[in-house]
Structures are given as C-alpha cells and as structure tokens.
C-alpha positions as a Markdown table, in Angstrom:
| # | Residue | x | y | z |
|---|---|---|---|---|
| 1 | Unk | 0.1 | -0.1 | 0.0 |
| 2 | Unk | 2.6 | 2.6 | 1.1 |
| 3 | Unk | 4.8 | 1.8 | -1.9 |
| 4 | Unk | 1.9 | 2.1 | -4.0 |
| 5 | Unk | 1.1 | 5.4 | -3.1 |
| 6 | Unk | 4.5 | 6.6 | -2.3 |
| 7 | Unk | 4.4 | 9.2 | -5.3 |
| 8 | Unk | 1.5 | 10.8 | -3.6 |
| 9 | Unk | 3.3 | 13.7 | -2.3 |
| 10 | Unk | 5.8 | 14.0 | -5.4 |
| 11 | Unk | 3.3 | 14.3 | -8.1 |
| 12 | Unk | -0.1 | 15.3 | -6.7 |
| 13 | Unk | -1.7 | 16.8 | -10.0 |
| 14 | Unk | -1.5 | 14.5 | -13.0 |
| 15 | Unk | -4.1 | 13.4 | -15.6 |
| 16 | Unk | -4.9 | 10.3 | -13.7 |
| 17 | Unk | -5.3 | 12.0 | -10.4 |
| 18 | Unk | -9.0 | 11.6 | -10.1 |
| 19 | Unk | -8.6 | 7.5 | -11.1 |
| 20 | Unk | -5.9 | 7.1 | -8.6 |
| 21 | Unk | -7.8 | 9.1 | -5.8 |
| 22 | Unk | -10.6 | 6.8 | -6.3 |
| 23 | Unk | -8.5 | 3.7 | -6.2 |
| 24 | Unk | -6.7 | 5.1 | -2.9 |
| 25 | Unk | -10.1 | 5.4 | -1.3 |
| 26 | Unk | -11.1 | 2.0 | -2.5 |
| 27 | Unk | -7.8 | 0.4 | -1.4 |
| 28 | Unk | -8.2 | 2.4 | 2.2 |
| 29 | Unk | -11.5 | 1.0 | 2.7 |
| 30 | Unk | -10.6 | -2.6 | 1.8 |
| 31 | Unk | -7.8 | -2.5 | 4.6 |
| 32 | Unk | -10.4 | -2.4 | 7.6 |
| 33 | Unk | -12.3 | -0.1 | 9.9 |
| 34 | Unk | -9.5 | 1.7 | 11.5 |
| 35 | Unk | -8.1 | 2.6 | 8.1 |
| 36 | Unk | -11.4 | 4.0 | 7.0 |
| 37 | Unk | -11.2 | 5.9 | 10.2 |
| 38 | Unk | -7.8 | 7.3 | 9.0 |
| 39 | Unk | -9.4 | 8.3 | 5.5 |
| 40 | Unk | -12.1 | 10.0 | 7.0 |
| 41 | Unk | -9.6 | 12.3 | 8.9 |
| 42 | Unk | -7.4 | 12.7 | 5.9 |
| 43 | Unk | -10.4 | 13.9 | 3.8 |
| 44 | Unk | -10.2 | 17.1 | 6.2 |
| 45 | Unk | -6.6 | 17.7 | 5.6 |
| 46 | Unk | -5.6 | 19.8 | 2.6 |
| 47 | Unk | -2.3 | 20.2 | 4.0 |
| 48 | Unk | -1.5 | 16.7 | 3.6 |
| 49 | Unk | -3.2 | 15.4 | 0.3 |
| 50 | Unk | -4.2 | 16.9 | -3.0 |
| 51 | Unk | -7.6 | 18.0 | -3.6 |
| 52 | Unk | -8.6 | 15.2 | -5.8 |
| 53 | Unk | -7.8 | 12.7 | -3.0 |
| 54 | Unk | -9.8 | 14.7 | -0.4 |
| 55 | Unk | -12.6 | 14.4 | -2.6 |
| 56 | Unk | -12.6 | 10.7 | -3.1 |
| 57 | Unk | -11.9 | 10.1 | 0.6 |
| 58 | Unk | -14.8 | 12.2 | 1.6 |
| 59 | Unk | -17.2 | 9.2 | 0.7 |
| 60 | Unk | -15.6 | 7.5 | 3.6 |
| 61 | Unk | -17.6 | 9.6 | 5.8 |
| 62 | Unk | -21.0 | 8.3 | 5.1 |
| 63 | Unk | -21.2 | 6.1 | 1.7 |
| 64 | Unk | -20.0 | 2.5 | 3.0 |
| 65 | Unk | -21.8 | -0.7 | 2.1 |
| 66 | Unk | -23.9 | -2.1 | 4.9 |
| 67 | Unk | -23.5 | -5.3 | 6.7 |
| 68 | Unk | -26.0 | -7.8 | 5.5 |
| 69 | Unk | -29.1 | -8.2 | 7.4 |
| 70 | Unk | -28.6 | -11.7 | 8.2 |
| 71 | Unk | -25.4 | -10.5 | 10.2 |
| 72 | Unk | -27.1 | -7.6 | 11.6 |
| 73 | Unk | -30.1 | -9.8 | 12.8 |
| 74 | Unk | -27.7 | -12.4 | 14.5 |
| 75 | Unk | -25.7 | -9.3 | 16.2 |
| 76 | Unk | -29.0 | -8.1 | 17.7 |
| 77 | Unk | -30.3 | -11.6 | 18.7 |
| 78 | Unk | -26.8 | -12.4 | 20.2 |
| 79 | Unk | -26.6 | -9.2 | 22.1 |
| 80 | Unk | -30.2 | -9.0 | 23.3 |
| 81 | Unk | -30.6 | -12.9 | 23.9 |
| 82 | Unk | -34.0 | -12.8 | 22.2 |
| 83 | Unk | -35.4 | -13.0 | 18.6 |
| 84 | Unk | -35.6 | -10.0 | 16.6 |
| 85 | Unk | -39.5 | -10.5 | 16.3 |
| 86 | Unk | -40.0 | -10.6 | 19.9 |
| 87 | Unk | -38.0 | -7.4 | 20.7 |
| 88 | Unk | -39.4 | -5.3 | 18.1 |
| 89 | Unk | -42.8 | -5.1 | 16.1 |
| 90 | Unk | -41.1 | -4.0 | 13.1 |
| 91 | Unk | -37.4 | -3.7 | 11.9 |
| 92 | Unk | -36.3 | -2.2 | 8.7 |
| 93 | Unk | -33.8 | -4.5 | 6.8 |
| 94 | Unk | -32.3 | -1.5 | 5.1 |
| 95 | Unk | -30.2 | 0.5 | 7.0 |
| 96 | Unk | -30.8 | 4.4 | 7.4 |
| 97 | Unk | -27.1 | 4.4 | 7.4 |
| 98 | Unk | -24.0 | 2.7 | 7.3 |
| 99 | Unk | -20.6 | 3.8 | 8.7 |
| 100 | Unk | -17.1 | 2.3 | 9.1 |
| 101 | Unk | -18.1 | 1.2 | 12.8 |
| 102 | Unk | -21.7 | 0.6 | 12.8 |
| 103 | Unk | -25.3 | 0.9 | 10.9 |
| 104 | Unk | -28.3 | 2.3 | 12.0 |
| 105 | Unk | -31.6 | 0.9 | 11.3 |
| 106 | Unk | -35.5 | 2.3 | 11.9 |
| 107 | Unk | -37.5 | 0.0 | 14.0 |
| 108 | Unk | -40.7 | 0.3 | 16.2 |
| 109 | Unk | -40.9 | -1.3 | 19.8 |
| 110 | Unk | -43.5 | -3.9 | 20.6 |
| 111 | Unk | -45.5 | -0.9 | 22.6 |
| 112 | Unk | -45.5 | 1.0 | 19.6 |
| 113 | Unk | -42.6 | 3.5 | 20.1 |
| 114 | Unk | -40.5 | 4.4 | 16.8 |
| 115 | Unk | -36.7 | 4.0 | 17.5 |
| 116 | Unk | -33.3 | 3.7 | 15.7 |
| 117 | Unk | -31.3 | 0.9 | 16.5 |
| 118 | Unk | -27.4 | 1.2 | 16.3 |
| 119 | Unk | -25.6 | -1.9 | 15.4 |
| 120 | Unk | -21.9 | -2.3 | 15.7 |
| 121 | Unk | -20.5 | -4.2 | 12.7 |
| 122 | Unk | -19.8 | -7.9 | 13.6 |
| 123 | Unk | -16.1 | -8.3 | 15.0 |
| 124 | Unk | -15.7 | -4.7 | 14.7 |
| 125 | Unk | -13.7 | -4.4 | 18.2 |
| 126 | Unk | -11.0 | -7.0 | 17.0 |
| 127 | Unk | -10.7 | -5.6 | 13.7 |
| 128 | Unk | -10.1 | -2.1 | 15.2 |
| 129 | Unk | -7.6 | -3.5 | 17.7 |
| 130 | Unk | -5.9 | -5.4 | 15.0 |
| 131 | Unk | -5.7 | -2.2 | 12.8 |
| 132 | Unk | -4.5 | -0.2 | 15.3 |
| 133 | Unk | -1.5 | -2.5 | 16.0 |
| 134 | Unk | -0.3 | -2.1 | 12.3 |
| 135 | Unk | -1.1 | 1.8 | 12.2 |
| 136 | Unk | 1.2 | 2.1 | 15.3 |
| 137 | Unk | 3.9 | 0.4 | 13.6 |
| 138 | Unk | 3.5 | 2.5 | 10.5 |
| 139 | Unk | 3.1 | 5.6 | 12.2 |
| 140 | Unk | 6.3 | 5.0 | 14.1 |
| 141 | Unk | 8.0 | 4.3 | 10.5 |
| 142 | Unk | 6.7 | 7.3 | 9.3 |
| 143 | Unk | 7.6 | 9.8 | 12.1 |
| 144 | Unk | 11.1 | 8.4 | 12.1 |
| 145 | Unk | 11.9 | 8.4 | 8.3 |
| 146 | Unk | 9.7 | 11.1 | 6.6 |
| 147 | Unk | 9.5 | 14.6 | 6.7 |
| 148 | Unk | 5.6 | 14.4 | 6.9 |
| 149 | Unk | 5.7 | 12.1 | 9.9 |
| 150 | Unk | 8.4 | 14.4 | 11.7 |
| 151 | Unk | 6.0 | 17.3 | 10.9 |
| 152 | Unk | 2.6 | 15.5 | 11.7 |
| 153 | Unk | 3.6 | 13.2 | 14.3 |
| 154 | Unk | 1.5 | 10.2 | 13.1 |
| 155 | Unk | 2.1 | 8.3 | 16.5 |
| 156 | Unk | 0.3 | 10.8 | 18.4 |
| 157 | Unk | -2.4 | 11.0 | 15.8 |
| 158 | Unk | -3.0 | 7.2 | 16.0 |
| 159 | Unk | -2.8 | 7.4 | 19.9 |
| 160 | Unk | -5.6 | 10.0 | 19.9 |
| 161 | Unk | -7.4 | 8.2 | 17.5 |
| 162 | Unk | -7.1 | 4.7 | 19.5 |
| 163 | Unk | -8.7 | 6.7 | 22.5 |
| 164 | Unk | -11.4 | 8.1 | 20.4 |
| 165 | Unk | -12.4 | 4.9 | 18.8 |
| 166 | Unk | -12.5 | 3.1 | 22.2 |
| 167 | Unk | -15.0 | 5.7 | 23.4 |
| 168 | Unk | -16.9 | 5.3 | 20.1 |
| 169 | Unk | -17.2 | 1.5 | 20.5 |
| 170 | Unk | -18.5 | 1.8 | 23.9 |
| 171 | Unk | -22.2 | 2.3 | 23.3 |
| 172 | Unk | -22.9 | 2.6 | 27.0 |
| 173 | Unk | -21.1 | 5.8 | 27.2 |
| 174 | Unk | -23.1 | 6.9 | 24.0 |
| 175 | Unk | -26.1 | 5.9 | 25.9 |
| 176 | Unk | -25.1 | 7.8 | 28.9 |
| 177 | Unk | -24.2 | 10.9 | 27.2 |
| 178 | Unk | -27.5 | 10.8 | 25.4 |
| 179 | Unk | -29.3 | 10.4 | 28.5 |
| 180 | Unk | -27.5 | 13.4 | 30.1 |
| 181 | Unk | -28.5 | 15.6 | 27.2 |
| 182 | Unk | -32.4 | 14.3 | 27.3 |
| 183 | Unk | -32.4 | 15.2 | 31.1 |
| 184 | Unk | -30.4 | 18.5 | 30.6 |
| 185 | Unk | -33.2 | 19.4 | 28.0 |
| 186 | Unk | -36.0 | 18.6 | 30.5 |
| 187 | Unk | -34.7 | 20.5 | 33.2 |
| 188 | Unk | -34.2 | 23.6 | 30.8 |
| 189 | Unk | -37.8 | 23.3 | 29.7 |
C-alpha cells in the first residue's frame, strides 16, 4: 500500500489523479475500519493530500456498504438474547445509514414507539484493535523516516485516534451521554 502510493506527495496533480484518488479511497476501505477512520480524517486535511484525494476520501464519511441483514439480525439477537421479532414489532432491513463502525436501522418497539437501532459491525472491536497495532508500527516508521511524519507526528495522531475509537465503540458511554442531554433538555424546559 505505502509503496503503491509513495508518489502521492511527489506528483499530486496529474492526468490520472482522479482515478488514482478513487483507487486510493477504495484501497483504504479494503484495509479495514481503523484505516477507514484514517481516511475520514485525511479527507479533512488539505495540508496533507491533493484535492482529488480529499474529494475521493470524503465518501468514506457516510457512503459505506452495509453489513448484510442476516449478520445484523444475528448480532442483535445475540446481544439481546431474544429473537428480533420478540424485541421489535417492525425492524427495517435496509439501514438508514452505514458507517465504518456501525449502521443504523429504523424500528418500532412492541409498545408502538418508533426508535432507531445502532448496531456495531460484527467483529469490529477485534478488527479495530488489529488495525491499530499495524497503524502504530506504520506511524512510528513514518515519524522516524519522513518529513511529513516528523511534521505531523503520526504516532500521536494514532494514539488519539485509538482513544477516540475506544470511546466510540463503547455504546454505554454514548447512551449515558444521550441520557444526560435528554435530562438536561427537560431541566431547561
């Protein structure tokens, strides 16, 4: 991967820049979820990448392929320890959104309340940890041997990303924050 794109900073604007940028985004997506997160972050860094690459990486923000519904069903049933049809009156198979860590489905609870259900991609935690281990090694190499690495300090970036990803993967934290916002709104009303 690194060798394939080493020319990126040397000749950013060429006739094939758009095609190469799309291939770059595809390759990042194929590497795994932590790499997608890096691609998302890179899409906001015009100081690091040429415009064609920024544009191609933008699609990693919200245009990822969803997990097949059978896998989503199995994940929900395993986590809730109940059949999907017993937990929900309706559950939309097509997600509202599919991102790097999870996807969101519209559903209706048995009592009639409409909800959205955020489901982590299967095995995402293990994939993230494996990806981060690789990224730490790559970042250390880049920081040691490249001007960009010495300037950007990729090791620090990966450490911060690791902390953020661990928080994002803990849906209990997200639920607690959501509840705090709800209670805060009620208190202000």
